[in-house]
C-alpha positions, 0 to 999 in steps of 0.5 A: 886039491888046491885050485890054482890060477895060472901063474908066474913064480918067476921073480921078475924085475920091480916095475917102477913107473917107466920115465925115460929120465926119472925125476929127484922127486920120483926116484925119493918116492921110490925111496919113500915106498921101498922104507914102508913096512907094508907091500905096496903095488899099483894096479890098472882097476881095468886091465890089472896090469901092475905099473908098480910094486915095492919090495915087499909088495913084489915078494908077495906076488911072487915064488913062496909070497904067494901062498901067504899073500894069495895073490900072483904076478902073471905076465905083469897082470894082478891074479888070484892064486886060487881060481876061488878067489877070482870073482872077489877080486874082479868084483873089488876092482869093479867097485874100484873104478865108481871109487869104493875102497875094498878088503878082500880076504884070500886063501883057504880055510886054513890059510887066510889074509886079508888085502886092501884095494884104494882107488886113486882118484886123481884128476886126469889120471888113468884108473888105478888102485893102491893095493895094500898087502897085510903085515906078516908080523905085528912089528917088525924087528928093525923097528922093534930093536930100535924101540928097545933100544930108545926105551933102554931094555936090555938084551934079554928084556929085548927078547922078552919084548920080542915074544910077547908081541908074538903072542907066547904067554910068560909060561911059554917063555919061559921055556923057550928061554930057559930061565925061570918064570919068576925071571920073565916076570921080573923082566916084564915088569921091568920092561913095563916101567921102561916103556911107561905101560901100565899092562902088557895090553898096553904094552903091546898096543904101544908097539903095534903102533910103532911107525911101520919101517921096511926091514931093508933098503932096496937098490931103486933100479931104472 
């Protein structure tokens, strides 16, 4: 039985930086953070109070997302889902106050995820750290679709590319799509030519470093 720390699974509103009349710059920065395909949250290192969370971070801290990230939001404060992970988070936050970055691993043996903790040492600013959540997949589907369209891939080739990047082998792709293995190999050859990649490994590496664009554009709340 998992030893789960107290948490609130209610999907509370995203905590945007408080400002009576947000400036254009602040609104634009919120839009920028929503476009990133990474969960990003601003956390007070001493109190663990969450000051800001973009949509992906909000989802990772509430409901089913907590089961994947290993973290949760309880009364607006950052907590670990498992009690056994709490000392690791506390140690990382304590070290972050001295300017040391941390990469913490959370969850049980069968489901482990990593979260980065980056101290923000702005002169005169409160002791906040940036929490960066791991991506749930190699490349977002919308980003991959843009890449496929830009490189002139057909619909079938786009599907094969997505399958390859999800870790499937050519034989598995053939079975999944109900085609011959020779067809998949032909499609892979065409994909490599169009993307100017000599190997499948190079193809996956090319996709892995595509710009991290989020799947949606959340509405900014004031």
